C-alpha positions in Angstrom: -137.0 102.8 71.3 -140.6 102.1 72.2 -141.1 100.0 69.1 -138.1 97.9 70.2 -139.3 97.5 73.7 -142.7 96.4 72.3 -140.9 93.7 70.3 -139.2 92.3 73.5 -142.5 92.3 75.4 -144.3 90.5 72.5 -141.3 88.1 72.2 -141.7 87.2 75.9 -145.4 86.8 75.6 -144.9 84.4 72.7 -142.4 82.3 74.8 -145.0 82.0 77.5 -147.6 81.0 74.9 -145.3 78.4 73.4 -145.1 76.4 76.7 -146.5 72.9 76.2 -150.1 72.4 77.4 -149.8 68.6 77.6 -147.2 65.9 77.9 -145.1 65.5 74.9 -142.3 63.2 73.9 -138.9 63.7 75.4 -137.6 64.3 71.7 -140.3 67.0 71.3 -139.4 68.7 74.6 -135.7 68.8 73.8 -136.5 70.4 70.3 -138.8 72.9 72.0 -136.2 73.6 74.7 -133.5 74.3 72.0 -135.9 76.6 70.3 -136.7 78.5 73.4 -133.0 78.9 74.2 -132.4 80.4 70.7 -135.3 82.8 71.2 -134.0 84.0 74.6 -130.5 84.4 73.2 -132.0 86.5 70.3 -133.9 88.6 72.9 -130.9 89.0 75.1 -128.9 90.4 72.1 -131.8 92.9 71.4 -131.6 94.0 75.0 -127.8 94.4 74.9 -128.1 96.5 71.7 -130.6 98.7 73.5 -128.3 99.2 76.4 -125.5 100.1 74.2 -127.7 102.7 72.4 -128.9 104.2 75.6 -125.2 104.4 76.8 -124.2 106.1 73.5 -127.0 108.7 73.9 -126.1 109.5 77.4 -122.6 108.4 78.3 -122.5 110.3 81.4 -124.9 107.9 83.1 -122.5 105.0 83.2 -119.5 107.2 83.8 -121.0 108.8 86.9 -122.3 105.4 88.2 -118.7 104.1 87.8 -117.3 107.0 89.8 -119.7 106.5 92.6 -119.0 102.7 92.7 -115.2 103.1 92.5 -115.0 102.3 96.2 -117.4 100.6 98.5 -117.5 103.6 100.9 -118.5 105.8 98.0 -115.1 107.7 98.3 -114.6 107.7 94.5 -112.0 110.2 93.3 -111.1 110.9 96.9 -114.5 112.4 97.9 -117.0 110.8 100.2 -120.7 110.8 99.3 -121.6 113.7 101.6 -118.9 115.8 99.8 -120.8 115.6 96.5 -122.4 119.1 96.8 -124.0 120.8 93.7 -120.9 123.0 93.4 -118.3 120.3 93.3 -120.5 118.3 91.0 -121.0 121.1 88.6 -117.2 121.7 88.6 -116.6 118.0 88.0 -118.9 117.9 85.0 -118.9 121.3 83.5 -116.1 120.9 81.1 -117.0 117.2 80.4 -120.5 118.4 79.2 -119.1 121.1 77.1 -116.6 119.0 75.4 -119.1 116.3 74.8 -121.6 118.9 73.3 -119.1 120.5 71.1 -118.0 117.2 69.7 -121.2 115.2 69.6 -123.6 117.8 68.4 -125.2 116.9 65.2 -125.4 120.6 64.2 -123.7 121.2 60.9 -123.2 117.6 60.3 -126.1 116.9 57.9 -125.1 118.9 55.0 -123.5 117.8 51.8 -121.1 120.7 51.6 -120.2 119.9 47.9 -123.7 120.5 46.7 -125.4 122.7 49.3 -126.1 126.4 48.6 -126.8 128.5 51.7 -128.3 132.0 51.7 -127.9 134.6 54.2 -129.4 138.0 55.2 -125.8 139.3 55.4 -124.9 140.6 51.8 -121.8 139.3 50.1 -120.3 142.8 50.2 -120.4 142.8 54.0 -118.9 139.3 54.3 -116.0 140.3 52.0 -115.4 143.5 54.0 -115.4 141.6 57.2 -112.8 139.1 55.9 -110.6 142.0 54.9 -110.9 143.7 58.3 -109.7 140.5 60.0 -106.3 141.3 58.5 -105.1 137.7 58.3 -101.5 136.8 57.4 -103.0 133.8 55.7 -104.9 134.7 52.6 -108.7 134.4 53.1 -110.4 133.8 49.7 -114.1 134.5 49.1 -116.2 132.3 46.7 -119.3 130.2 46.9 -117.6 127.4 48.7 -116.1 129.6 51.4 -119.2 131.4 51.8 -121.1 128.3 52.5 -118.8 127.4 55.4 -119.0 131.1 56.7 -122.8 130.7 56.9 -122.6 127.1 58.3 -120.3 128.2 61.3 -122.0 131.5 61.8 -125.7 130.6 61.5 -126.4 126.9 61.0 -124.8 125.6 64.4 -125.4 128.1 67.1 -125.3 125.5 70.1 -122.1 123.9 68.8 -120.4 127.3 68.1 -121.4 128.5 71.6 -119.6 125.5 73.2 -116.6 126.2 70.9 -116.5 129.8 71.8 -116.6 128.9 75.5 -113.6 126.5 75.0 -111.7 129.3 73.0 -111.5 131.5 76.0 -109.2 129.0 77.6 -107.3 127.3 74.9 -106.8 129.9 72.2 -104.3 131.9 74.3 -102.2 128.8 74.7 -102.2 128.3 70.8 -101.3 131.9 70.1 -98.4 131.9 72.4 -97.0 128.7 70.7 -97.4 130.0 67.1 -95.9 133.3 67.9 -93.0 131.5 69.5 -92.4 129.6 66.2 -93.0 132.8 64.1 -96.0 131.2 62.5 -99.4 133.0 61.7 -101.6 132.8 64.8 -104.5 132.1 62.5 -103.3 128.5 62.4 -105.0 128.1 65.9 -108.4 127.7 64.1 -107.2 124.3 62.6 -108.0 122.8 66.1 -111.6 123.8 65.8 -111.9 121.9 62.4 -109.9 119.0 63.7 -111.7 118.3 67.1 -114.0 121.1 68.1 -111.3 121.8 70.7 -111.8 118.5 72.5 -108.5 117.2 74.1 -110.0 113.8 74.4 -111.3 113.5 70.8 -110.5 110.2 69.1 -111.1 109.7 65.4 -112.2 106.3 63.8 -108.7 106.0 62.5 -107.1 106.5 66.0 -106.1 110.2 65.7 -106.2 111.6 69.1 -106.4 115.0 70.9 -107.4 118.5 69.8 -104.8 118.3 67.0 -105.7 114.9 65.9 -102.2 113.3 65.7 -101.8 109.7 64.6 -99.6 107.6 66.6 -96.5 107.4 64.3 -96.6 111.1 63.4 -97.0 112.0 67.1 -94.0 109.9 68.1 -92.0 111.4 65.2 -92.6 114.9 66.6 -91.4 113.9 70.1 -94.9 113.4 71.9 -94.7 110.9 74.5 -97.3 108.0 74.4 -97.1 105.1 76.9 -99.2 103.3 79.5 -99.6 106.4 81.6 -99.1 109.5 79.4 -100.6 110.4 75.9 -99.3 113.9 75.1 -101.5 114.2 72.1 -104.2 115.1 74.7 -101.9 117.7 76.4 -103.0 121.1 75.0 -99.5 122.6 75.4 -97.4 119.7 74.1 -99.8 118.9 71.2 -100.0 122.5 69.8 -96.2 122.6 70.0 -95.9 119.6 67.9 -98.7 120.9 65.5 -96.7 124.1 65.1 -93.6 122.2 64.2 -95.5 120.0 61.7 -97.2 123.0 60.0 -93.9 124.8 59.9 -92.2 121.7 58.1 -95.4 121.5 55.8 -95.0 125.1 54.8 -91.2 124.5 54.1 -92.3 121.8 51.7 -95.1 123.6 49.9 -94.4 127.3 50.4 -98.2 128.0 50.5 -100.3 128.0 53.7 -103.5 126.6 52.0 -101.5 123.6 50.8 -99.7 123.2 54.2 -103.0 123.3 56.0 -104.5 120.8 53.6 -101.6 118.4 54.1 -102.1 118.6 57.8 -105.5 116.9 57.2 -104.6 114.3 54.5 -100.8 114.2 54.4 -98.2 115.8 52.1 -98.3 112.8 49.8 -102.0 113.4 48.8 -101.3 117.1 48.4 -98.5 116.2 46.0 -100.5 113.9 44.1 -103.3 116.5 43.6 -100.5 119.0 42.5 -99.3 116.4 39.9 -102.7 115.7 38.6 -103.7 119.3 38.3 -100.5 120.6 37.0 -100.8 123.5 39.4 -99.7 124.6 42.9 -102.7 126.8 43.4 -105.1 125.6 45.9 -108.3 126.1 44.0 -106.7 124.5 41.1 -105.9 121.3 42.9 -109.2 121.5 45.0 -111.1 118.9 42.8 -108.1 116.5 43.1 -107.9 116.5 46.9 -109.5 113.7 48.9 -113.2 114.6 49.5 -112.8 115.1 53.2 -109.8 117.5 52.6 -111.4 119.8 50.1 -113.5 121.7 52.5 -110.7 121.9 55.1 -109.3 125.4 54.2 -112.9 126.8 53.5 -114.0 125.4 56.8 -111.1 127.0 58.7 -112.1 130.4 57.1 -115.7 129.7 58.1 -114.7 128.9 61.7 -112.4 132.0 61.8 -115.1 134.2 60.6 -117.6 133.0 63.1 -115.3 133.4 66.0 -114.4 136.9 65.0 -118.0 138.1 64.3 -119.8 136.0 66.9 -121.4 139.0 68.4 -122.8 140.1 65.1 -124.7 136.7 64.8 -125.8 136.7 68.5 -123.5 133.8 69.4 -122.4 133.7 73.2 -119.7 131.7 74.6 -121.0 128.9 77.0 -119.5 129.3 80.4 -116.5 127.2 81.1 -115.3 126.5 84.6 -111.6 126.8 84.0 -109.2 128.9 86.0 -108.1 132.2 84.6 -104.6 131.5 85.8 -102.8 128.2 86.4 -99.5 127.3 88.0 -97.1 124.4 86.9 -95.2 122.1 89.2 -92.5 119.7 88.2 -93.2 116.2 89.6 -90.4 113.7 90.1 -92.3 111.1 92.1 -95.5 109.1 91.2 -98.6 111.0 92.2 -102.3 110.1 91.9 -104.9 112.9 91.4 -106.9 111.5 94.4 -103.9 112.3 96.7 -104.0 115.9 95.5 -107.6 116.2 95.9 -107.7 114.7 99.4 -105.0 117.0 100.7 -105.8 120.4 99.0 -109.4 120.0 97.8 -109.2 120.3 94.0 -111.7 117.9 92.5 -110.3 115.1 90.4 -112.5 116.3 87.5 -110.7 119.7 87.5 -107.3 118.0 87.7 -108.3 115.9 84.6 -109.4 119.0 82.7 -106.1 120.7 83.3 -103.9 117.6 82.8 -105.8 115.4 80.2 -102.6 113.8 79.2 -102.5 111.5 82.4 -105.4 109.3 81.4 -105.0 107.0 84.5 -105.1 109.9 86.8 -101.4 109.2 87.6 -98.5 111.4 87.1 -95.6 108.8 86.6 -93.1 111.2 88.1 -90.4 108.4 88.7 -89.9 108.1 84.9 -88.8 111.6 84.6 -89.8 115.3 84.9 -93.5 115.7 84.5 -95.7 118.8 84.7 -98.7 119.2 87.0 -101.0 122.1 86.3 -103.1 123.5 89.1 -105.4 126.5 89.5 -103.3 129.3 90.8 -105.3 129.8 93.9 -104.3 126.3 95.0 -100.5 126.7 94.5 -99.7 127.8 98.1 -101.7 124.8 99.4 -99.9 122.3 97.1 -96.5 123.8 98.2 -97.4 123.2 101.8 -98.1 119.5 101.3 -95.6 118.8 98.6 -93.3 116.8 100.9 -96.1 114.5 102.2 -98.6 114.3 99.3 -96.7 111.3 97.6 -97.2 109.1 100.7 -100.7 110.1 101.5 -102.8 106.9 101.4 -100.4 105.5 98.8 -100.8 101.9 99.6 -104.6 102.1 99.4 -104.8 104.4 96.3 -102.2 102.5 94.4 -103.4 99.1 95.5 -105.0 98.3 92.1 -101.9 99.1 90.1 -99.7 96.4 88.8 -97.1 95.7 91.4 -94.5 95.0 88.8 -94.6 98.5 87.6 -94.8 100.0 91.1 -92.5 99.7 94.1 -93.6 100.0 97.7 -96.8 102.2 97.5 -96.4 103.2 101.1 -93.0 104.9 100.5 -94.1 106.6 97.2 -94.4 104.1 94.4 -91.9 104.2 91.6 -92.7 103.4 88.0 -90.0 101.4 86.2 -89.1 102.1 82.6 -89.5 98.5 81.7 -85.9 98.1 81.1 -82.8 96.8 83.0 -79.3 97.6 82.9 -77.2 101.0 83.1 -76.7 103.9 81.0 -73.7 105.1 79.1 -73.6 108.7 78.4 -72.9 110.9 75.4 -73.1 114.7 75.0 -75.0 116.2 72.1 -74.2 119.7 70.9 -77.4 121.5 69.8 -77.4 122.6 66.2 -79.5 125.3 64.4 -83.0 123.8 63.7 -82.8 121.4 66.6 -85.6 120.7 69.1 -85.9 118.3 72.0 -88.5 116.4 70.0 -85.9 116.0 67.1 -83.1 115.0 69.4 -85.4 112.6 71.3 -86.3 110.9 68.1 -82.7 110.6 67.0 -81.5 108.9 70.2 -84.8 106.9 70.6 -85.8 108.4 73.9 -88.5 110.9 75.2 -88.5 114.6 75.5 -89.3 114.2 79.2 -86.4 111.9 79.7 -84.0 114.5 78.0 -85.4 117.2 80.3 -84.9 115.0 83.4 -81.3 114.1 82.4 -80.4 117.8 81.8 -82.5 119.4 84.6 -84.5 121.4 82.0 -87.8 123.0 83.1 -89.2 123.8 79.7 -88.3 122.8 76.2 -86.3 125.7 75.2 -82.7 124.9 74.0 -80.0 127.1 72.4 -77.5 126.4 69.6 -74.2 125.3 71.0 -75.8 123.9 74.2 -74.5 120.5 75.3 -77.1 118.0 76.3 -76.5 114.7 78.2 -78.1 111.8 76.6 -78.3 108.3 78.1 -78.0 105.0 76.0 -78.7 101.6 77.4 -75.6 99.4 78.0 -77.4 96.4 79.5 -80.8 94.7 79.4 -83.3 95.6 76.8 -85.9 98.3 76.3 -88.7 98.4 73.8 -87.7 102.0 73.0 -84.0 101.6 72.6 -83.6 98.1 71.2 -84.9 99.2 67.9 -82.5 102.0 67.4 -79.6 100.3 65.6 -80.6 96.7 64.9 -81.5 97.1 61.1 -82.0 94.4 58.6 -82.6 96.9 55.9 -80.5 97.1 52.8 -78.9 100.2 51.3 -76.9 101.1 48.3 -75.3 104.1 46.9 -75.8 105.9 43.6 -75.0 109.5 42.5 -75.8 111.9 45.2 -78.0 109.6 47.3 -78.2 106.4 49.3 -80.9 103.9 48.7 -82.6 102.7 51.9 -85.1 99.9 52.2 -87.8 100.6 54.8 -88.2 98.0 57.6 -91.1 97.4 59.9 -91.4 100.1 62.6 -89.4 102.7 60.6 -90.5 106.3 60.3 -89.0 109.0 58.3 -87.9 110.8 61.4 -86.2 107.6 62.7 -84.5 106.9 59.4 -83.3 110.5 59.0 -81.6 110.3 62.5 -79.3 107.6 61.0 -77.7 110.0 58.3 -75.7 113.1 59.5 -77.3 116.4 58.4 -80.4 114.7 56.9 -84.0 115.6 58.2 -87.3 113.9 57.5 -88.3 116.9 55.4 -85.2 116.5 53.2 -86.2 112.8 52.5 -89.8 113.8 51.8 -88.8 116.5 49.3 -86.2 114.4 47.6 -88.6 111.5 47.1 -91.7 113.6 46.7 -93.5 111.5 49.3 -95.4 112.1 52.5 -94.4 110.7 56.0 -96.5 107.6 55.4 -94.0 104.8 54.4 -94.4 101.0 54.1 -92.0 98.2 54.9 -90.1 97.1 51.8 -90.4 100.6 50.2 -87.1 101.9 48.7 -86.4 105.5 49.3 -83.4 107.7 48.5 -81.4 109.5 51.2 -79.8 112.6 49.8 -76.0 112.9 50.7 -75.1 116.0 52.6 
């Protein structure tokens, strides 16, 4: 950094020295002026790069400056300047820091795990005994590769593991409840540590988002809502539910948890390719044929699992996380801004973001359907007291920066439109075995929240034989519904299948919904492919 600053200072000195000492011709002056402009532009670029580097190293600086500048009267996030006490600031930043540290820490990132050979004071015999005592439903192998990851997570990255352990105290009970509900091994919860270090705001270079790192198309296929206001990939509850269904589907394809877990990282297509090349379905046999970034996925999960279970033996202590021990959920049916909640009942906006990370504009778009707002339990009574007035509180002022085309009269509680005109025609769908709201939403090109709103559902539980009301647009157009039935793809029949030509915007879940009794998994198995498909590709749809 100092070297770069010195270069700038020297550059400025050179510019000063380059000033003409005597009269020169106009042509010479123009040439020198052009040269000086180029040098200034070069130095400006250097300064911009330095600013970017500083921001990368300490992103909290710009973020907090932006918060304080949000309003001229310093009432950012609904708090005036005098209200920024050390306690409220700590609450606002605590989870931000721990997420940032858990994700951005360089600990453990500088090793080539394909060639490294760690040693430990803990004997192999003890490590093996500890793995056995964990009594995992998923087989936990022990070899040099797994041992390296066990040492990596338990001994080589203490700060990062401390942050992860702190986050585990809040998130793991949520994951455990979900996997138990789907009758899946609870050990699958450790996949989120490998994917994101338990950061709900994590975004990969490829665009995978949230703790469970869903890509856009896969997330939509599993019923997660993603729009201008909501990204359920960031919702700890909704995303783990989708991850559980994905892993259950993957296990149905491979019949082996190590293969299913590997497919979560690289897709079932790559796992199938590795199986074909190796001629085996044993994980360690296909290990050399998996993508490099996937090979260590299962060993890393074992390593993280070992480190969490034996943290005390390694002196690892959870970092403190300011998250409530108990939360309450409220169903929101009108548009609500976090600042309205903060100003009336005193919950800092930062805490609301931590508990509701799916609302990335601080707006719960309740007019679009039934949305959940999670609050610390000790604030429940206060929120109930203001529930009739909170939507109108300073609505015109707080929503003044929002596009008026999407909002109605803010003073009367703004309403978000769906972006479509026209009315609904209604059909009634009878729930079948294996159905979920996500699957039904995908079939009818709507959202889980919309289905819940139409049917007055508070949760996502449905039962076989239940009749669900589903709306279909009869007028106007909607980006979500207009693509449901207009197909330019070709199909043909042969034997026990129909040939389908993939068109732009297709997903396997969308295609499956057009054929009675066929699921996306049926298509993947029948064609021996992953969920990744391309326009123009021909796939076979098995006849049921």
